[in-house]
C-alpha positions, 0 to 999 in steps of 0.5 A: 500813787500821789499822796496819801491821807489817813482819817478816823470815822467819828460817827456811824455813817456811809463811807462816801458821805463821811470822804465827801465831807473830809476831802471836800468832794461829791459823793460821785467823785468819791465813787470814783475814787473807789473804783480806782482802787484807792480807798481802804478801811483798816488797810482792806480795799473798799469796793462799795461806795455805801459801805457802813462805817463804825466809830473809830475805823480808819480809813485810808485814801491813796489819791491817784498821782496826776501825771504832768503832761507836756504843756501844748501850744495854746495858739488861740485866746478867748474872749471872756463875757463874764467871770466871778467866783462861781462861773465864767462866761466865754465867747468860744472860737471857732475850730477850738475843740471844748475837752481833750480825747484821744483823737484831738492832738491840739490844745483844747479849751480846757487846756487854755482854762488850765493855762489861765490858772483859772479855778474850776470844778472837777465834777466831770472828771480830770478831762472835762474840768469846768464843762457843763455843756459843750459846743462842736469844734467849728461853732463858736459863741457862749459858753458857761464854764463852773469854777466849783462843784456847787455851781456845776451841779446847779447849772447841770440841773438848769440844762434839764429843767431848761432854765438855761439855754441859748439862742443861735445864729446861723446862715443856711442856704437856700432859705427857710420858706416860712417864717417860723420852722419847728422841727420835731424829730428824733435823733440817732448816730447814722448807720450809714456815716459814723460822722453824721447823725440822722433822724429816724422815725421814733428811733434815737433821742426826741429832739425839737428845734424851732428856726426863725427866719431873720433876714435874707442876703441881698441876693436872696440866696442865703438866709440868717436864721436864729434858732432855739433848742428846746433839747441838746442832741449832738449836731441837733441844728444840723441834722434838723435843717438837713431833714429840711434839704437845708444846710449852714454854710460851711457845713462839711458834713452835712453841707453836701451840695458842690454848688454851695458857697465856700466858707473857711468855717461853719456859719453857726454861732451861739449868740445868746446865752442865759442862766440863773446865777448858782449863788444870787439866783438872779437870771443873767444872760449875755451876748457873744459876738461875731468873730472877725470872719463871721462878721465880714461875711454877714456884712459882705452879704447881708444889708447892714442896717437890717442885721443890726435890728434883727440881731437885737437880743430883744428882737430874737427874744421876742421872735420866739416868744411870739412863736413858741 
C-alpha cells in the first residue's frame, strides 16, 4: 500500500459522499477504492460505497501504491492545437495508440501526456488519464483531452448528447456514386474475424454515418470524402463503407482488394472537432492539419486548388447542414 489517511466524520452522511469531499475525487473513484479494499470504518473493511456514517466515526483510507513503470522511449511528438486549464486539443499522429493495454508494447498517447507533465483527469482510471474519447491507432487527427475531472464529466455528457463531435476526411476507392450517402446499420464484432466489426440486421449497436463527396482524384479512381458520425462505434466509418463495397486507402483490415493502392497508413483523419468549453460554455472548433504523408498523397493525386476549396471548414459544415 501507499499512503494512509485518517478522517473523522462530522455529520451523518453517505461514505462515498463524505470521502469524495475529503479527497477531492468523484464518487465513482471512491467506489473503486472500496472495491480495491482500501477503505475502513473503525478498522473494519468497507464493502459498500453507500454505507451511512455516524458522527465521530473514524475512516481510514489506505491509498494503493502506484508502481513506477520503466520509462518508455517516446519517439514521437504531438501537435497541440489548443490548451488551457481545462482542456487540451491535439492532432494525434497516425501509428500512435491512445492508451496502454496489455497488448501494447510501445509508448502511447497517455505516456506522452504524462511525460510532458500535463495535468490530467483521473476519472477513466490510471491507464486512461484524461482520455474522453479515442481514435484508432492508424487514424490521425483531432482529439480532446480533459485536464480535470469536472471537465471530463462535462465533455463526456457532450459525447452523449452530440454537442461534441468530429468531421473526418478519408480517401476512398472506388468513389461513392451519390453526392451524399447516409448509412444506418447496426454494428457488432464479426463472427468470422475478431479483428473486424460487421454490420448485422438489427444485431449489435445502432450506428449512423453520413458521407459527403468532396472531390475525385485526377485519374477519377479515388475520392476524398467527408464523414460525419451520429454514433461512435468501433471502426464505424470503415465498416459502413465496407457494406457499400468501398474501402479507405491503406486500410489493411477492411481493404481486402489486392488491386487496391498501397499506402503506408490508413488515409483517415479526424479533421475538425467541435465542443462546448467546460468553463466558459463557449462553442469552440478546431481544425487538425494533415500530416506530411497524407498531405503529400492528397497533393499528388488531387487538384490542389479544388482541395483547398473543399477542405475549408465552412464548406464541410455547409455540406452537412444542407443535407442532414
